[in-house]
Structures are given as C-alpha cells and as structure tokens.
SERO-4910 file (N, C-alpha, C, O; in steps of 0.05 Angstrom, whole numbers):
BEGIN
 pado doro    nc1    nc2    nc3   cac1   cac2   cac3    cc1    cc2    cc3    oc1    oc2    oc3
  Met    A     74  -1462   -611     61  -1438   -601     34  -1435   -614     31  -1438   -638
  Lys    A     15  -1427   -598    -12  -1422   -607    -12  -1394   -618      5  -1377   -613
  Met    A    -34  -1389   -635    -36  -1362   -647    -38  -1341   -627    -27  -1319   -632
  Ser    A    -52  -1345   -605    -55  -1325   -584    -28  -1318   -573    -22  -1295   -567
  Gln    A    -11  -1339   -569     15  -1333   -557     33  -1318   -577     50  -1301   -569
  Val    A     30  -1323   -602     45  -1307   -622     36  -1279   -623     52  -1260   -625
  Glu    A      9  -1275   -622     -1  -1248   -621      8  -1232   -597     13  -1208   -598
  Glu    A      8  -1247   -575     18  -1233   -550     48  -1225   -553     56  -1203   -546
  Trp    A     63  -1243   -563     93  -1239   -567     97  -1215   -585    113  -1198   -578
  Val    A     83  -1214   -607     85  -1193   -626     77  -1165   -612     90  -1144   -617
  Arg    A     55  -1165   -596     45  -1141   -585     66  -1131   -564     70  -1107   -562
  Thr    A     78  -1149   -549     96  -1140   -528    122  -1129   -542    135  -1111   -531
  Arg    A    130  -1140   -565    153  -1131   -579    149  -1103   -592    167  -1087   -592
  Ile    A    124  -1099   -603    118  -1075   -616    113  -1053   -594    124  -1031   -597
  Ser    A     99  -1059   -574     92  -1038   -555    116  -1030   -538    115  -1008   -526
  Gly    A    136  -1046   -535    159  -1039   -520    180  -1023   -535    201  -1017   -525
  Arg    A    175  -1017   -561    194  -1002   -577    191   -973   -574    169   -963   -571
  Arg    A    213   -959   -573    213   -930   -571    220   -917   -597    217   -893   -599
  Gly    A    230   -931   -615    238   -919   -641    259   -937   -653    268   -957   -642
  Gln    A    267   -928   -678    287   -945   -692    314   -941   -680    320   -920   -669
  Ser    A    329   -962   -681    357   -960   -672    374   -953   -697    364   -952   -720
  Ala    A    399   -948   -691    418   -940   -713    420   -965   -733    422   -961   -757
  Val    A    419   -987   -723    422  -1010   -740    398  -1012   -761    402  -1018   -784
  Glu    A    375  -1007   -751    351  -1006   -769    353   -984   -789    345   -988   -812
  Tyr    A    363   -961   -782    367   -939   -801    388   -948   -821    385   -943   -845
  Leu    A    409   -960   -812    430   -969   -832    419   -990   -851    424   -990   -875
  Leu    A    403  -1007   -841    391  -1027   -859    372  -1013   -880    373  -1020   -904
  Met    A    357   -995   -872    338   -981   -890    356   -965   -910    350   -964   -934
  Leu    A    376   -953   -902    395   -938   -919    408   -957   -940    411   -950   -964
  Thr    A    415   -980   -931    427  -1000   -948    407  -1008   -970    414  -1010   -993
  Val    A    383  -1013   -963    363  -1021   -982    358   -998  -1003    357  -1002  -1027
  Val    A    356   -974   -992    352   -952  -1011    375   -948  -1031    370   -945  -1054
  Val    A    400   -950  -1020    423   -947  -1037    424   -969  -1058    432   -965  -1081
  Gly    A    417   -994  -1048    416  -1016  -1068    395  -1011  -1089    401  -1016  -1113
  Val    A    373  -1002  -1083    351   -996  -1103    362   -975  -1123    359   -978  -1147
  Val    A    374   -955  -1113    383   -934  -1130    406   -943  -1149    408   -935  -1172
  Leu    A    423   -960  -1138    445   -970  -1155    432   -989  -1177    440   -988  -1200
  Val    A    414  -1006  -1170    402  -1024  -1189    387  -1007  -1211    390  -1013  -1234
  Ala    A    372   -986  -1202    358   -970  -1220    378   -955  -1238    373   -951  -1262
  Gly    A    401   -946  -1227    419   -932  -1244    432   -950  -1265    437   -941  -1288
  Val    A    439   -975  -1257    450   -993  -1278    430   -999  -1299    436  -1002  -1322
  Ala    A    404  -1002  -1291    384  -1008  -1310    378   -986  -1329    372   -991  -1353
  Leu    A    380   -962  -1320    375   -938  -1336    399   -928  -1351    397   -911  -1369
  Lys    A    421   -939  -1345    447   -928  -1357    447   -931  -1387    457   -912  -1400
  Lys    A    437   -952  -1399    437   -954  -1427    416   -938  -1441    418   -935  -1465
  Phe    A    395   -929  -1427    375   -912  -1439    380   -883  -1438    370   -868  -1454
  Met    A    397   -875  -1419    403   -845  -1414    414   -832  -1439    403   -811  -1447
  Pro    A    436   -842  -1452    447   -827  -1475    425   -823  -1497    425   -802  -1509
  Thr    A    409   -843  -1502    389   -840  -1523    369   -819  -1514    360   -804  -1531
  Leu    A    361   -817  -1489    342   -798  -1478    353   -770  -1482    339   -753  -1493
  Phe    A    378   -765  -1474    390   -739  -1476    394   -732  -1505    391   -708  -1512
  Asn    A    401   -749  -1522    403   -744  -1552    376   -736  -1563    375   -717  -1579
  Asn    A    355   -749  -1556    329   -742  -1565    320   -715  -1555    308   -700  -1570
  Ile    A    326   -707  -1530    320   -681  -1520    335   -660  -1534    324   -639  -1541
  Gln    A    361   -665  -1539    377   -647  -1554    367   -641  -1582    366   -618  -1591
  Gln    A    360   -662  -1595    348   -659  -1622    322   -643  -1622    317   -626  -1640
  Met    A    305   -648  -1601    280   -633  -1599    286   -604  -1595    274   -587  -1608
  Ile    A    305   -598  -1577    311   -569  -1571    323   -557  -1596    316   -534  -1602
  Thr    A    341   -570  -1611    352   -559  -1634    331   -554  -1656    332   -534  -1669
  Gly    A    313   -573  -1659    292   -570  -1678    274   -546  -1672    267   -530  -1690
  Ala    A    267   -544  -1645    250   -522  -1638    265   -495  -1642    253   -475  -1650
  Ala    A    290   -495  -1636    304   -469  -1639    307   -462  -1668    306   -438  -1675
  Ser    A    312   -482  -1686    314   -475  -1715    287   -466  -1726    287   -450  -1745
  Gln    A    265   -475  -1716    239   -467  -1725    233   -437  -1716    219   -423  -1729
  Leu    A    245   -430  -1694    241   -403  -1684    260   -383  -1698    257   -359  -1695
  Gly    A    279   -394  -1714    297   -377  -1728    322   -372  -1711    335   -352  -1715
  Gly    A    328   -390  -1693    352   -386  -1675    374   -402  -1685    396   -401  -1673
***
C-alpha cells in the first residue's frame, strides 16, 4: 500500500464513525481499572507510613496547643 492509500483508508475509517461502541468503552474501563490496581499495589506499602506520619503531626500540633 502506498502512503496515500493508507491515508485514505484511515480517513474513511475515522469519518465513518459515529461514536464509541460498548466494546471500546469496556476496553477503556479495563485500562483504567488496571492502572488503578497497579497504583494501589505500588502505594500499599507506603500508605501505613504516610498515615502514621500524619497522625504524629496531628498529635504533636494538638499537644502544642494544649489539647
């Protein structure tokens, strides 16, 4: 195929589309869920430390205020 034929093929495919189908939405949802799961697993080991640090900061600030 020549480049002009490829360009024409792509244009006809894009211009003939009326919107995403359910399959495309499911694929996008799958990708988003996968990214969220990977991020959750990656952050899982850092979360307890983060919450402990926040708790210590709040406790320290409250004790300085006399609470």
